[in-house]
C-alpha positions in Angstrom: 13.1 20.1 -5.0 14.1 16.5 -4.9 10.9 14.5 -1.8 12.8 12.8 0.5 11.6 9.2 -1.1 13.6 9.9 -4.2 16.6 10.6 -1.7 16.5 7.2 0.1 15.9 5.7 -3.0 19.0 7.5 -4.7 21.0 6.8 -1.8 20.2 3.1 -1.0 23.1 0.1 -2.2 21.3 -1.5 -5.0 22.5 -4.9 -3.2 19.5 -3.7 -0.8 16.7 -2.8 -3.6 17.8 -6.0 -5.7 16.8 -8.2 -2.7 14.0 -6.6 -2.2 12.6 -7.7 -5.2 14.1 -10.3 -5.1 12.1 -11.6 -1.5 8.9 -9.7 -2.8 9.0 -12.1 -6.5 7.7 -14.9 -3.2 5.1 -13.0 -2.3 1.9 -13.9 -2.6 -0.5 -12.8 -0.7 -4.0 -13.6 -3.1 -3.3 -17.0 -3.4 -2.2 -17.6 0.2 -4.3 -15.0 2.3 -3.2 -15.1 6.3 -5.4 -15.2 8.5 -5.9 -12.0 10.4 -7.9 -11.4 13.5 -7.7 -7.4 14.3 -8.9 -4.7 11.4 -7.1 -4.1 8.5 -7.3 -1.0 6.4 -5.8 -1.5 2.6 -5.3 1.7 0.2 -4.4 2.1 -2.4 -3.4 5.4 -5.7 -5.4 5.2 -8.7 -2.3 5.2 -10.2 -0.1 3.4 -8.2 2.7 1.7 -10.2 3.9 -1.0 -7.5 0.6 -2.3 -6.5 -2.9 -2.2 -8.2 -5.9 -1.5 -7.7 -7.4 -4.3 -8.6 -5.1 -7.1 -6.2 -6.0 -4.7 -3.3 -9.2 -5.2 -4.1 -9.2 -8.9 -4.3 -7.3 -9.0 -1.6 -10.0 -6.9 0.7 -12.8 -9.1 -0.6 -10.5 -12.2 1.0 -10.3 -10.8 4.3 -13.3 -10.1 6.0 -12.5 -7.5 8.8 -10.7 -5.5 6.0 -11.7 -1.4 5.1 -10.6 -0.6 1.2 -10.3 3.2 -0.1 -9.1 3.6 -3.3 -6.8 7.8 -3.2 -8.2 9.1 -7.0 -5.3 10.9 -9.0 -2.2 9.7 -6.1 0.3 6.9 -6.9 1.9 4.8 -4.3 2.7 7.8 -2.4 -0.5 8.6 -1.4 -0.5 9.6 2.1 2.7 11.9 0.6 0.1 12.7 -2.2 -3.4 13.2 -0.4 -2.6 13.6 3.4 -5.4 14.9 4.6 -7.7 12.5 3.0 -5.8 9.9 4.0 -5.5 10.9 7.3 -9.1 11.0 7.8 -9.9 7.9 6.2 -7.3 6.3 9.1 -9.2 8.7 11.9 -12.8 7.2 10.3 -12.2 3.3 10.0 -10.6 3.3 13.2 -13.2 5.6 15.5 -15.4 2.3 13.9 
């Protein structure tokens, strides 16, 4: 069966997908890291094809109030790939 995220992508107007992609080209959180005062939870799948572990780790180092986790054997959709591990990590982060 096709997962919901793929159904959504297949049914989304290609012009919208292209616009999101074009807009994302100007995002550079590593060079222009915003000042964030609240806790930030950064995570990435080891096999993420959109956000690299290196980029997320660099962003984590720039945000002093961030937590960081790599989900092994997971993709960009690590919340679906590893739901129990992800939920446990989030609950642990917010309980501190």
